[in-house]
C-alpha positions in Angstrom: 144.0 -1.5 46.6 145.1 -1.8 43.0 143.3 1.4 42.1 145.0 3.2 44.9 148.4 2.0 43.7 147.6 3.1 40.2 146.6 6.6 41.3 149.8 6.9 43.4 152.0 5.6 40.5 150.4 8.1 38.1 150.8 11.0 40.4 154.4 10.1 41.1 155.2 9.7 37.4 153.9 13.2 36.7 155.8 14.6 39.6 159.0 13.1 38.3 158.3 14.3 34.8 157.8 17.8 36.2 161.2 17.6 37.9 162.9 16.2 34.8 161.7 19.2 32.8 163.6 21.5 35.2 166.8 21.6 33.2 168.4 24.3 35.3 168.1 21.9 38.3 169.7 19.1 36.3 172.6 21.5 35.5 172.9 22.3 39.2 173.1 18.6 40.1 175.6 17.8 37.3 177.9 20.9 37.7 177.2 22.9 40.8 177.2 20.1 43.3 180.6 18.6 42.5 182.1 22.1 41.8 180.9 23.6 45.0 181.7 20.6 47.2 185.2 20.3 45.8 185.9 24.1 46.0 184.9 24.3 49.6 187.5 21.6 50.3 190.3 23.0 48.2 189.9 26.6 49.0 189.9 26.4 52.8 193.1 25.9 54.9 193.7 22.6 56.5 194.2 24.1 59.9 192.5 22.0 62.6 189.3 23.4 64.0 187.6 22.3 67.3 184.0 21.0 67.0 181.9 19.3 69.5 179.6 16.3 69.0 176.7 17.0 71.2 175.4 13.4 71.1 178.6 12.1 72.8 180.1 15.3 74.3 183.3 14.5 72.4 185.5 17.3 71.1 187.1 16.7 67.7 189.8 18.6 65.8 189.3 17.8 62.1 191.1 19.6 59.4 189.3 22.8 58.4 189.1 22.0 54.7 187.5 18.6 55.4 185.0 20.1 57.8 184.1 22.8 55.3 183.8 20.1 52.7 181.0 18.5 54.7 179.2 21.8 55.1 179.7 22.5 51.4 178.1 19.2 50.5 175.2 19.9 52.8 174.8 23.4 51.3 174.8 21.9 47.8 172.2 19.2 48.4 169.9 21.5 50.4 170.0 24.2 47.7 169.3 21.8 44.9 166.4 19.9 46.5 164.8 23.1 47.9 165.0 24.8 44.5 163.7 21.7 42.7 160.6 21.4 45.0 160.1 25.2 45.1 160.0 25.4 41.3 157.6 22.4 40.9 155.3 23.8 43.6 155.4 27.3 42.3 154.6 26.3 38.8 152.2 23.4 39.5 150.1 24.5 42.5 147.2 25.6 40.3 147.2 22.2 38.5 147.3 20.3 41.8 144.3 22.4 43.0 142.3 21.6 39.9 143.1 17.9 40.3 142.0 17.9 43.9 138.8 19.8 43.1 138.1 17.3 40.3 138.2 14.4 42.7 141.8 13.2 42.6 142.7 12.0 46.1 144.8 14.6 47.9 146.6 11.8 49.9 147.9 10.4 46.7 149.1 13.8 45.5 151.0 14.4 48.7 152.5 10.9 48.8 153.6 11.3 45.2 155.4 14.6 46.0 157.1 12.9 49.0 158.2 9.9 46.8 159.6 12.3 44.1 161.4 14.2 46.8 162.8 11.1 48.4 164.2 9.9 45.0 165.7 13.3 44.2 167.2 13.5 47.7 168.7 10.0 47.4 170.3 10.8 44.1 171.8 14.1 45.4 173.0 12.6 48.6 174.7 9.6 46.9 176.3 11.9 44.3 177.6 14.4 47.0 179.0 11.5 49.1 180.8 10.1 46.0 182.3 13.5 45.2 183.4 13.9 48.9 185.1 10.5 48.9 187.1 11.5 45.8 188.7 14.4 47.7 189.1 12.8 51.2 188.0 9.7 53.0 185.2 10.0 55.6 185.2 7.3 58.3 181.6 6.5 57.8 180.4 7.2 54.2 177.0 5.6 54.7 176.3 7.9 57.7 177.4 10.9 55.7 175.0 9.9 52.9 172.2 9.5 55.5 172.9 13.0 56.9 172.9 14.5 53.4 169.7 12.7 52.6 167.9 13.9 55.7 169.0 17.5 55.1 167.9 17.3 51.5 164.5 16.1 52.6 164.1 18.8 55.1 165.0 21.6 52.7 162.8 19.9 50.0 159.7 20.4 52.1 160.8 23.9 53.0 160.9 24.5 49.3 157.4 23.2 48.9 156.2 25.6 51.7 157.9 28.6 50.1 156.5 27.7 46.7 153.0 27.7 48.2 153.2 31.1 49.9 155.6 33.2 47.8 154.1 35.3 45.0 157.3 35.7 42.9 160.1 33.2 42.1 162.9 35.6 43.0 161.5 35.9 46.6 161.5 32.2 47.0 165.0 31.7 45.6 166.4 34.4 47.8 164.8 32.9 50.9 166.2 29.4 50.0 169.7 30.6 49.3 170.0 32.8 52.4 168.5 30.2 54.7 170.9 27.5 53.6 174.0 29.8 53.7 173.2 31.2 57.1 172.2 27.9 58.5 175.4 26.1 57.6 177.9 28.9 57.9 176.9 29.5 61.5 177.6 25.8 62.3 181.1 25.7 60.8 183.8 26.7 63.4 186.1 27.7 60.5 183.6 30.5 59.6 181.8 31.2 62.8 183.1 31.6 66.4 179.7 30.7 67.7 179.5 27.3 66.0 179.7 25.4 69.3 177.2 27.6 71.1 173.7 26.2 72.2 172.1 28.6 69.6 173.3 26.3 66.8 170.9 23.5 68.0 167.9 25.4 66.7 169.2 25.7 63.1 167.3 23.6 60.4 170.3 21.4 59.5 171.8 21.1 62.9 171.1 17.3 63.1 172.5 16.7 59.7 175.7 18.7 60.3 176.3 16.9 63.6 175.7 13.5 61.9 178.0 14.6 59.0 180.8 15.6 61.4 180.4 12.2 63.2 180.5 10.4 59.8 183.6 12.3 58.7 185.8 12.2 61.8 184.4 9.7 64.3 183.5 6.0 64.5 180.5 6.7 66.7 177.0 6.2 65.3 174.7 9.2 65.4 171.1 8.1 65.4 170.1 10.9 67.8 171.3 13.6 65.4 169.5 11.9 62.5 166.3 11.8 64.6 166.7 15.6 65.2 166.9 16.2 61.5 163.9 14.0 60.8 162.0 16.0 63.5 162.7 19.1 61.4 161.5 17.3 58.3 158.3 16.2 60.1 157.5 19.7 61.3 158.1 21.3 57.9 156.0 18.5 56.3 153.1 19.2 58.6 153.2 22.9 57.7 153.2 21.9 54.0 150.2 19.6 54.6 148.2 22.3 56.2 149.0 24.7 53.4 148.1 22.1 50.7 144.9 21.2 52.5 143.9 24.9 52.7 144.6 25.5 49.0 142.9 22.3 47.7 139.9 22.1 50.0 136.6 21.3 48.3 134.5 23.7 50.2 134.3 27.1 48.4 132.3 30.1 49.5 129.7 29.3 46.7 129.3 25.7 47.8 128.8 26.1 51.5 125.8 24.5 52.9 122.8 26.8 53.3 119.6 26.5 55.1 116.6 25.8 52.9 114.6 28.9 52.1 111.0 28.9 53.0 108.4 30.2 50.5 
């Protein structure tokens, strides 16, 4: 048991060191997140916009700038965590494969990545919630932080998946940016007339956006929406596990079992 904990702690430490070396991501956290979250609030009109909470069937009419502030915070944390995990996976996939082939337990490598992602998502969610509370006051700040955390975790594993299959960094970055922008813009009634249509239910951050709206403008809890977002995270994580298993499998063509030859 102690040996397993040591292996997990070592892998987690190296994963965090790898993230810490990504200075561009640190700049995004320090500058882009508060700037973008604040601008989406200040630049949008405060005209009320109708949005529906699917979990309760309730129609809300929050101010447009406050609603856009939530989508801006979600956009910021998803972009940052996705980029962070994409960069680490793109640069370190070869090293992970060599570790696995050398005998390092793949389970510990995967759990270390999840732990590093959880820490990064927690920090980004807490920071974005604090910035949001400086501009206006959500009714349920803790629920807002939970929604941001779940969205960050989902896009973090999407970043891992893209880092595993993309051949160039620019392709992965373009995919991350466009996915996050389209995903959240279509759910904001200030920007999209189809925000309240059933199609929005199938977007990656639908659960987080619904939970964020409930956190900002309602006193109702939203466990169902968080569960939807966690389902997206679970599905994306399973895809990542399959890709990781495929890339780090021990059986190579040269080492496959052969029948003994007869002389």
